[in-house]
N, CA, C and O atoms as CSV, one atom per row, in Angstrom:
chain,resi,resn,atom,element,x,y,z
A,1,UNK,N,N,-40.200,64.079,24.279
A,1,UNK,CA,C,-39.232,63.762,25.294
A,1,UNK,C,C,-37.875,64.305,24.845
A,1,UNK,O,O,-37.517,64.199,23.672
A,2,UNK,N,N,-37.131,64.879,25.772
A,2,UNK,CA,C,-35.839,65.470,25.456
A,2,UNK,C,C,-34.693,64.525,25.774
A,2,UNK,O,O,-34.775,63.714,26.698
A,3,UNK,N,N,-33.640,64.639,25.007
A,3,UNK,CA,C,-32.409,63.904,25.281
A,3,UNK,C,C,-31.569,64.730,26.246
A,3,UNK,O,O,-31.293,65.903,25.992
A,4,UNK,N,N,-31.169,64.123,27.338
A,4,UNK,CA,C,-30.319,64.786,28.322
A,4,UNK,C,C,-28.919,64.205,28.355
A,4,UNK,O,O,-28.051,64.691,29.079
A,5,UNK,N,N,-28.706,63.167,27.570
A,5,UNK,CA,C,-27.398,62.520,27.458
A,5,UNK,C,C,-27.295,61.949,26.052
A,5,UNK,O,O,-28.282,61.466,25.496
A,6,UNK,N,N,-26.114,62.004,25.489
A,6,UNK,CA,C,-25.936,61.422,24.171
A,6,UNK,C,C,-24.488,61.193,23.847
A,6,UNK,O,O,-23.595,61.546,24.617
A,7,UNK,N,N,-24.266,60.599,22.699
A,7,UNK,CA,C,-22.904,60.384,22.238
A,7,UNK,C,C,-22.888,60.128,20.740
A,7,UNK,O,O,-23.892,59.762,20.129
A,8,UNK,N,N,-21.717,60.334,20.182
A,8,UNK,CA,C,-21.418,59.944,18.812
A,8,UNK,C,C,-20.385,58.841,18.906
A,8,UNK,O,O,-19.454,58.916,19.707
A,9,UNK,N,N,-20.551,57.823,18.089
A,9,UNK,CA,C,-19.572,56.742,18.017
A,9,UNK,C,C,-19.133,56.601,16.568
A,9,UNK,O,O,-19.955,56.658,15.654
A,10,UNK,N,N,-17.849,56.418,16.366
A,10,UNK,CA,C,-17.317,56.122,15.045
A,10,UNK,C,C,-16.775,54.705,15.099
A,10,UNK,O,O,-15.877,54.397,15.882
A,11,UNK,N,N,-17.337,53.845,14.250
A,11,UNK,CA,C,-16.952,52.446,14.203
A,11,UNK,C,C,-16.328,52.161,12.838
A,11,UNK,O,O,-16.886,52.535,11.806
A,12,UNK,N,N,-15.189,51.510,12.835
A,12,UNK,CA,C,-14.523,51.162,11.592
A,12,UNK,C,C,-14.595,49.650,11.429
A,12,UNK,O,O,-14.017,48.893,12.209
A,13,UNK,N,N,-15.316,49.233,10.399
A,13,UNK,CA,C,-15.478,47.809,10.125
A,13,UNK,C,C,-14.224,47.255,9.453
A,13,UNK,O,O,-13.440,47.992,8.856
A,14,UNK,N,N,-14.060,45.956,9.565
A,14,UNK,CA,C,-13.002,45.305,8.798
A,14,UNK,C,C,-13.292,45.552,7.319
A,14,UNK,O,O,-14.453,45.724,6.946
A,15,UNK,N,N,-12.279,45.574,6.484
A,15,UNK,CA,C,-12.480,45.878,5.058
A,15,UNK,C,C,-13.607,45.055,4.424
A,15,UNK,O,O,-13.649,43.829,4.522
A,16,UNK,N,N,-14.519,45.785,3.771
A,16,UNK,CA,C,-15.639,45.158,3.091
A,16,UNK,C,C,-16.805,44.774,3.976
A,16,UNK,O,O,-17.791,44.228,3.482
A,17,UNK,N,N,-16.724,45.043,5.277
A,17,UNK,CA,C,-17.764,44.637,6.220
A,17,UNK,C,C,-18.680,45.788,6.643
A,17,UNK,O,O,-19.519,45.611,7.526
A,18,UNK,N,N,-18.528,46.970,6.023
A,18,UNK,CA,C,-19.328,48.125,6.412
A,18,UNK,C,C,-20.827,47.893,6.288
A,18,UNK,O,O,-21.585,48.269,7.182
A,19,UNK,N,N,-21.262,47.282,5.198
A,19,UNK,CA,C,-22.699,47.035,5.010
A,19,UNK,C,C,-23.239,46.079,6.065
A,19,UNK,O,O,-24.350,46.253,6.565
A,20,UNK,N,N,-22.454,45.086,6.391
A,20,UNK,CA,C,-22.896,44.135,7.422
A,20,UNK,C,C,-23.004,44.833,8.780
A,20,UNK,O,O,-23.929,44.572,9.551
A,21,UNK,N,N,-22.047,45.722,9.062
A,21,UNK,CA,C,-22.085,46.471,10.312
A,21,UNK,C,C,-23.308,47.387,10.352
A,21,UNK,O,O,-23.983,47.462,11.379
A,22,UNK,N,N,-23.604,48.080,9.260
A,22,UNK,CA,C,-24.788,48.936,9.197
A,22,UNK,C,C,-26.048,48.108,9.451
A,22,UNK,O,O,-26.898,48.498,10.251
A,23,UNK,N,N,-26.166,46.978,8.777
A,23,UNK,CA,C,-27.349,46.121,8.963
A,23,UNK,C,C,-27.501,45.703,10.418
A,23,UNK,O,O,-28.609,45.710,10.955
A,24,UNK,N,N,-26.401,45.341,11.056
A,24,UNK,CA,C,-26.446,44.933,12.453
A,24,UNK,C,C,-26.847,46.097,13.349
A,24,UNK,O,O,-27.675,45.936,14.246
A,25,UNK,N,N,-26.267,47.260,13.112
A,25,UNK,CA,C,-26.624,48.431,13.921
A,25,UNK,C,C,-28.093,48.793,13.766
A,25,UNK,O,O,-28.726,49.229,14.727
A,26,UNK,N,N,-28.633,48.620,12.588
A,26,UNK,CA,C,-30.048,48.941,12.370
A,26,UNK,C,C,-30.986,47.978,13.087
A,26,UNK,O,O,-32.152,48.311,13.303
A,27,UNK,N,N,-30.507,46.791,13.462
A,27,UNK,CA,C,-31.347,45.900,14.269
A,27,UNK,C,C,-31.571,46.501,15.653
A,27,UNK,O,O,-32.464,46.071,16.384
A,28,UNK,N,N,-30.762,47.493,16.011
A,28,UNK,CA,C,-30.952,48.193,17.276
A,28,UNK,C,C,-32.261,48.954,17.348
A,28,UNK,O,O,-32.656,49.415,18.419
A,29,UNK,N,N,-32.943,49.092,16.205
A,29,UNK,CA,C,-34.247,49.756,16.170
A,29,UNK,C,C,-35.409,48.767,16.258
A,29,UNK,O,O,-36.561,49.180,16.394
A,30,UNK,N,N,-35.118,47.462,16.183
A,30,UNK,CA,C,-36.168,46.449,16.254
A,30,UNK,C,C,-36.842,46.459,17.627
A,30,UNK,O,O,-36.230,46.852,18.620
A,31,UNK,N,N,-38.077,46.037,17.677
A,31,UNK,CA,C,-38.803,45.944,18.942
A,31,UNK,C,C,-37.986,45.145,19.953
A,31,UNK,O,O,-37.473,44.073,19.632
A,32,UNK,N,N,-37.866,45.661,21.162
A,32,UNK,CA,C,-37.106,45.004,22.208
A,32,UNK,C,C,-35.626,45.332,22.203
A,32,UNK,O,O,-34.901,44.937,23.117
A,33,UNK,N,N,-35.170,46.043,21.194
A,33,UNK,CA,C,-33.764,46.429,21.100
A,33,UNK,C,C,-33.560,47.822,21.691
A,33,UNK,O,O,-34.530,48.553,21.890
A,34,UNK,N,N,-32.314,48.199,21.975
A,34,UNK,CA,C,-32.048,49.468,22.661
A,34,UNK,C,C,-32.634,50.702,21.979
A,34,UNK,O,O,-33.220,51.552,22.648
A,35,UNK,N,N,-32.485,50.814,20.662
A,35,UNK,CA,C,-32.972,51.991,19.952
A,35,UNK,C,C,-34.479,52.127,19.940
A,35,UNK,O,O,-35.006,53.201,19.646
A,36,UNK,N,N,-35.184,51.042,20.259
A,36,UNK,CA,C,-36.644,51.069,20.312
A,36,UNK,C,C,-37.160,51.456,21.698
A,36,UNK,O,O,-38.363,51.633,21.890
A,37,UNK,N,N,-36.261,51.584,22.648
A,37,UNK,CA,C,-36.654,51.952,24.010
A,37,UNK,C,C,-37.250,53.354,24.031
A,37,UNK,O,O,-36.835,54.226,23.267
A,38,UNK,N,N,-38.213,53.562,24.897
A,38,UNK,CA,C,-38.795,54.901,25.057
A,38,UNK,C,C,-37.766,55.904,25.569
A,38,UNK,O,O,-37.971,57.113,25.466
A,39,UNK,N,N,-36.663,55.404,26.119
A,39,UNK,CA,C,-35.623,56.278,26.659
A,39,UNK,C,C,-34.602,56.700,25.599
A,39,UNK,O,O,-33.788,57.591,25.840
A,40,UNK,N,N,-34.646,56.070,24.445
A,40,UNK,CA,C,-33.761,56.432,23.337
A,40,UNK,C,C,-34.547,57.356,22.411
A,40,UNK,O,O,-35.470,56.915,21.726
A,41,UNK,N,N,-34.186,58.621,22.392
A,41,UNK,CA,C,-34.945,59.594,21.603
A,41,UNK,C,C,-34.277,59.936,20.277
A,41,UNK,O,O,-34.895,60.552,19.409
A,42,UNK,N,N,-33.014,59.537,20.116
A,42,UNK,CA,C,-32.307,59.694,18.840
A,42,UNK,C,C,-31.463,58.447,18.623
A,42,UNK,O,O,-30.711,58.038,19.507
A,43,UNK,N,N,-31.588,57.848,17.448
A,43,UNK,CA,C,-30.729,56.722,17.057
A,43,UNK,C,C,-30.515,56.853,15.565
A,43,UNK,O,O,-31.386,56.505,14.768
A,44,UNK,N,N,-29.359,57.353,15.193
A,44,UNK,CA,C,-29.057,57.651,13.799
A,44,UNK,C,C,-27.791,56.914,13.391
A,44,UNK,O,O,-26.735,57.089,13.998
A,45,UNK,N,N,-27.908,56.086,12.353
A,45,UNK,CA,C,-26.761,55.366,11.804
A,45,UNK,C,C,-26.419,56.021,10.475
A,45,UNK,O,O,-27.279,56.164,9.606
A,46,UNK,N,N,-25.154,56.422,10.320
A,46,UNK,CA,C,-24.689,57.076,9.099
A,46,UNK,C,C,-23.420,56.397,8.616
A,46,UNK,O,O,-22.698,55.763,9.386
A,47,UNK,N,N,-23.167,56.541,7.333
A,47,UNK,CA,C,-21.970,55.970,6.727
A,47,UNK,C,C,-21.085,57.107,6.241
A,47,UNK,O,O,-21.592,58.117,5.753
A,48,UNK,N,N,-19.792,56.962,6.362
A,48,UNK,CA,C,-18.857,57.957,5.852
A,48,UNK,C,C,-19.022,58.076,4.340
A,48,UNK,O,O,-19.181,57.070,3.648
A,49,UNK,N,N,-18.986,59.295,3.832
A,49,UNK,CA,C,-19.097,59.521,2.393
A,49,UNK,C,C,-17.833,59.079,1.660
A,49,UNK,O,O,-17.881,58.789,0.464
A,50,UNK,N,N,-16.700,59.026,2.368
A,50,UNK,CA,C,-15.442,58.692,1.712
A,50,UNK,C,C,-14.949,57.269,1.976
A,50,UNK,O,O,-14.070,56.780,1.265
A,51,UNK,N,N,-15.504,56.599,2.991
A,51,UNK,CA,C,-15.055,55.245,3.328
A,51,UNK,C,C,-16.261,54.433,3.783
A,51,UNK,O,O,-16.757,54.658,4.887
A,52,UNK,N,N,-16.750,53.498,2.975
A,52,UNK,CA,C,-17.952,52.739,3.316
A,52,UNK,C,C,-17.792,51.814,4.522
A,52,UNK,O,O,-18.776,51.249,4.998
A,53,UNK,N,N,-16.576,51.655,5.016
A,53,UNK,CA,C,-16.363,50.823,6.192
A,53,UNK,C,C,-16.302,51.640,7.484
A,53,UNK,O,O,-16.067,51.082,8.555
A,54,UNK,N,N,-16.510,52.949,7.392
A,54,UNK,CA,C,-16.556,53.814,8.576
A,54,UNK,C,C,-18.012,54.210,8.805
A,54,UNK,O,O,-18.655,54.813,7.945
A,55,UNK,N,N,-18.514,53.856,9.985
A,55,UNK,CA,C,-19.915,54.065,10.332
A,55,UNK,C,C,-19.985,54.972,11.555
A,55,UNK,O,O,-19.207,54.828,12.498
A,56,UNK,N,N,-20.928,55.907,11.523
A,56,UNK,CA,C,-21.139,56.822,12.641
A,56,UNK,C,C,-22.518,56.545,13.235
A,56,UNK,O,O,-23.498,56.364,12.512
A,57,UNK,N,N,-22.571,56.516,14.550
A,57,UNK,CA,C,-23.835,56.322,15.257
A,57,UNK,C,C,-24.003,57.500,16.211
A,57,UNK,O,O,-23.100,57.825,16.981
A,58,UNK,N,N,-25.160,58.127,16.149
A,58,UNK,CA,C,-25.509,59.205,17.071
A,58,UNK,C,C,-26.687,58.737,17.897
A,58,UNK,O,O,-27.704,58.306,17.352
A,59,UNK,N,N,-26.555,58.821,19.207
A,59,UNK,CA,C,-27.642,58.420,20.095
A,59,UNK,C,C,-27.935,59.529,21.091
A,59,UNK,O,O,-27.026,60.203,21.574
A,60,UNK,N,N,-29.213,59.710,21.391
A,60,UNK,CA,C,-29.656,60.640,22.421
A,60,UNK,C,C,-30.587,59.897,23.368
A,60,UNK,O,O,-31.506,59.206,22.928
A,61,UNK,N,N,-30.352,60.036,24.647
A,61,UNK,CA,C,-31.093,59.299,25.675
A,61,UNK,C,C,-31.690,60.256,26.696
A,61,UNK,O,O,-31.192,61.365,26.891
A,62,UNK,N,N,-32.751,59.820,27.336
A,62,UNK,CA,C,-33.385,60.641,28.366
A,62,UNK,C,C,-32.430,60.922,29.515
A,62,UNK,O,O,-32.495,61.987,30.129
A,63,UNK,N,N,-31.537,59.970,29.813
A,63,UNK,CA,C,-30.510,60.182,30.837
A,63,UNK,C,C,-29.374,59.190,30.622
A,63,UNK,O,O,-29.538,58.166,29.958
A,64,UNK,N,N,-28.232,59.510,31.190
A,64,UNK,CA,C,-27.097,58.588,31.111
A,64,UNK,C,C,-27.427,57.287,31.834
A,64,UNK,O,O,-27.031,56.209,31.391
A,65,UNK,N,N,-28.145,57.388,32.933
A,65,UNK,CA,C,-28.530,56.204,33.696
A,65,UNK,C,C,-29.423,55.279,32.866
A,65,UNK,O,O,-29.246,54.061,32.879
A,66,UNK,N,N,-30.387,55.869,32.142
A,66,UNK,CA,C,-31.258,55.056,31.292
A,66,UNK,C,C,-30.438,54.347,30.212
A,66,UNK,O,O,-30.659,53.170,29.926
A,67,UNK,N,N,-29.498,55.069,29.620
A,67,UNK,CA,C,-28.651,54.460,28.595
A,67,UNK,C,C,-27.887,53.264,29.159
A,67,UNK,O,O,-27.899,52.184,28.569
A,68,UNK,N,N,-27.233,53.454,30.285
A,68,UNK,CA,C,-26.441,52.371,30.872
A,68,UNK,C,C,-27.319,51.189,31.271
A,68,UNK,O,O,-26.923,50.037,31.098
A,69,UNK,N,N,-28.498,51.466,31.798
A,69,UNK,CA,C,-29.410,50.385,32.200
A,69,UNK,C,C,-29.869,49.581,30.988
A,69,UNK,O,O,-29.863,48.351,31.024
A,70,UNK,N,N,-30.264,50.263,29.921
A,70,UNK,CA,C,-30.729,49.577,28.715
A,70,UNK,C,C,-29.583,48.782,28.089
A,70,UNK,O,O,-29.785,47.651,27.647
A,71,UNK,N,N,-28.390,49.361,28.048
A,71,UNK,CA,C,-27.259,48.675,27.419
A,71,UNK,C,C,-26.697,47.543,28.261
A,71,UNK,O,O,-25.906,46.741,27.764
A,72,UNK,N,N,-27.088,47.462,29.516
A,72,UNK,CA,C,-26.690,46.320,30.344
A,72,UNK,C,C,-27.590,45.117,30.072
A,72,UNK,O,O,-27.295,44.007,30.515
A,73,UNK,N,N,-28.682,45.334,29.348
A,73,UNK,CA,C,-29.643,44.269,29.077
A,73,UNK,C,C,-29.164,43.270,28.031
A,73,UNK,O,O,-28.210,43.516,27.293
A,74,UNK,N,N,-29.844,42.155,27.994
A,74,UNK,CA,C,-29.487,41.044,27.119
A,74,UNK,C,C,-29.505,41.416,25.630
A,74,UNK,O,O,-28.590,41.046,24.894
A,75,UNK,N,N,-30.533,42.143,25.183
A,75,UNK,CA,C,-30.649,42.496,23.761
A,75,UNK,C,C,-29.478,43.362,23.314
A,75,UNK,O,O,-28.901,43.127,22.253
A,76,UNK,N,N,-29.127,44.357,24.114
A,76,UNK,CA,C,-28.016,45.243,23.763
A,76,UNK,C,C,-26.694,44.491,23.779
A,76,UNK,O,O,-25.864,44.676,22.889
A,77,UNK,N,N,-26.495,43.655,24.773
A,77,UNK,CA,C,-25.234,42.918,24.873
A,77,UNK,C,C,-25.060,41.944,23.711
A,77,UNK,O,O,-23.936,41.703,23.271
A,78,UNK,N,N,-26.157,41.385,23.213
A,78,UNK,CA,C,-26.079,40.483,22.059
A,78,UNK,C,C,-25.629,41.244,20.809
A,78,UNK,O,O,-24.826,40.736,20.025
A,79,UNK,N,N,-26.141,42.448,20.627
A,79,UNK,CA,C,-25.737,43.266,19.474
A,79,UNK,C,C,-24.276,43.689,19.619
A,79,UNK,O,O,-23.509,43.611,18.659
A,80,UNK,N,N,-23.896,44.127,20.794
A,80,UNK,CA,C,-22.516,44.557,21.034
A,80,UNK,C,C,-21.536,43.408,20.754
A,80,UNK,O,O,-20.479,43.629,20.164
A,81,UNK,N,N,-21.878,42.207,21.168
A,81,UNK,CA,C,-20.999,41.055,20.942
A,81,UNK,C,C,-20.799,40.804,19.448
A,81,UNK,O,O,-19.696,40.466,19.019
A,82,UNK,N,N,-21.849,40.965,18.665
A,82,UNK,CA,C,-21.743,40.763,17.222
A,82,UNK,C,C,-20.951,41.889,16.559
A,82,UNK,O,O,-20.173,41.651,15.636
A,83,UNK,N,N,-21.154,43.102,17.035
A,83,UNK,CA,C,-20.439,44.256,16.483
A,83,UNK,C,C,-18.936,44.076,16.664
A,83,UNK,O,O,-18.163,44.343,15.744
A,84,UNK,N,N,-18.529,43.635,17.821
A,84,UNK,CA,C,-17.112,43.500,18.136
A,84,UNK,C,C,-16.387,42.648,17.094
A,84,UNK,O,O,-15.253,42.958,16.729
A,85,UNK,N,N,-17.015,41.597,16.617
A,85,UNK,CA,C,-16.395,40.730,15.627
A,85,UNK,C,C,-16.238,41.351,14.248
A,85,UNK,O,O,-15.492,40.834,13.417
A,86,UNK,N,N,-16.936,42.458,13.995
A,86,UNK,CA,C,-16.868,43.118,12.689
A,86,UNK,C,C,-15.893,44.286,12.650
A,86,UNK,O,O,-15.615,44.825,11.578
A,87,UNK,N,N,-15.374,44.681,13.801
A,87,UNK,CA,C,-14.564,45.895,13.879
A,87,UNK,C,C,-13.096,45.665,13.558
A,87,UNK,O,O,-12.512,44.645,13.922
A,88,UNK,N,N,-12.512,46.642,12.864
A,88,UNK,CA,C,-11.092,46.622,12.526
A,88,UNK,C,C,-10.250,47.233,13.647
A,88,UNK,O,O,-9.066,46.926,13.785
A,89,UNK,N,N,-10.875,48.097,14.441
A,89,UNK,CA,C,-10.150,48.757,15.534
A,89,UNK,C,C,-11.155,49.204,16.589
A,89,UNK,O,O,-12.368,49.115,16.395
A,90,UNK,N,N,-10.633,49.676,17.685
A,90,UNK,CA,C,-11.457,50.173,18.790
A,90,UNK,C,C,-12.326,51.339,18.320
A,90,UNK,O,O,-11.854,52.214,17.595
A,91,UNK,N,N,-13.574,51.351,18.726
A,91,UNK,CA,C,-14.489,52.439,18.366
A,91,UNK,C,C,-14.112,53.710,19.121
A,91,UNK,O,O,-13.554,53.654,20.217
A,92,UNK,N,N,-14.425,54.853,18.519
A,92,UNK,CA,C,-14.170,56.147,19.143
A,92,UNK,C,C,-15.508,56.736,19.586
A,92,UNK,O,O,-16.476,56.743,18.826
A,93,UNK,N,N,-15.548,57.229,20.827
A,93,UNK,CA,C,-16.776,57.782,21.379
A,93,UNK,C,C,-16.558,59.217,21.840
A,93,UNK,O,O,-15.507,59.558,22.382
A,94,UNK,N,N,-17.559,60.042,21.617
A,94,UNK,CA,C,-17.590,61.391,22.150
A,94,UNK,C,C,-18.940,61.559,22.820
A,94,UNK,O,O,-19.977,61.525,22.159
A,95,UNK,N,N,-18.927,61.743,24.144
A,95,UNK,CA,C,-20.208,61.940,24.825
A,95,UNK,C,C,-20.515,63.424,24.896
A,95,UNK,O,O,-19.627,64.266,24.764
A,96,UNK,N,N,-21.786,63.729,25.105
A,96,UNK,CA,C,-22.209,65.124,25.140
A,96,UNK,C,C,-23.521,65.254,25.893
A,96,UNK,O,O,-24.202,64.271,26.183
A,97,UNK,N,N,-23.846,66.486,26.197
A,97,UNK,CA,C,-25.134,66.819,26.810
A,97,UNK,C,C,-25.885,67.664,25.784
A,97,UNK,O,O,-25.505,68.809,25.538
A,98,UNK,N,N,-26.942,67.122,25.182
A,98,UNK,CA,C,-27.695,67.886,24.185
A,98,UNK,C,C,-28.288,69.164,24.793
A,98,UNK,O,O,-28.693,69.189,25.955
A,99,UNK,N,N,-28.327,70.203,23.987
A,99,UNK,CA,C,-28.903,71.474,24.421
A,99,UNK,C,C,-30.284,71.650,23.799
A,99,UNK,O,O,-31.265,71.844,24.517
A,100,UNK,N,N,-30.372,71.585,22.481
A,100,UNK,CA,C,-31.636,71.706,21.788
A,100,UNK,C,C,-31.427,71.275,20.351
A,100,UNK,O,O,-30.324,71.395,19.818
A,101,UNK,N,N,-32.447,70.790,19.738
A,101,UNK,CA,C,-32.338,70.349,18.353
A,101,UNK,C,C,-33.694,69.921,17.830
A,101,UNK,O,O,-34.738,70.252,18.391
A,102,UNK,N,N,-33.645,69.182,16.749
A,102,UNK,CA,C,-34.894,68.762,16.138
A,102,UNK,C,C,-34.664,67.449,15.415
A,102,UNK,O,O,-33.618,67.246,14.799
A,103,UNK,N,N,-35.634,66.564,15.490
A,103,UNK,CA,C,-35.633,65.367,14.659
A,103,UNK,C,C,-36.943,65.362,13.885
A,103,UNK,O,O,-37.982,65.787,14.390
A,104,UNK,N,N,-36.878,64.890,12.697
A,104,UNK,CA,C,-38.091,64.864,11.859
A,104,UNK,C,C,-38.233,63.479,11.241
A,104,UNK,O,O,-38.455,63.351,10.037
A,105,UNK,N,N,-38.105,62.444,12.065
A,105,UNK,CA,C,-38.209,61.082,11.570
A,105,UNK,C,C,-39.634,60.667,11.446
A,105,UNK,O,O,-39.916,59.540,11.040
């Protein structure tokens, strides 16, 4: 399945909370969570090499509509609510339309 919509998000945790934020973001891959949806074809959580409280998330979805529908659900909203309490500042998002690539997970 191809990703037709995606984005990168940069999240900055409150000082010392980067590991907790990573752990929370990784629950997005649990059964019933957004990253486990058949419509989510890429879900990558990365940490900045220079600042452990800066986390990057890359997501690829079958469509923008699928992304918005899944994120309107209860499981996604519960994760988002928890994430908000860990952030030091507003997250930065860059949306994009994937052209071609490869995942080897």
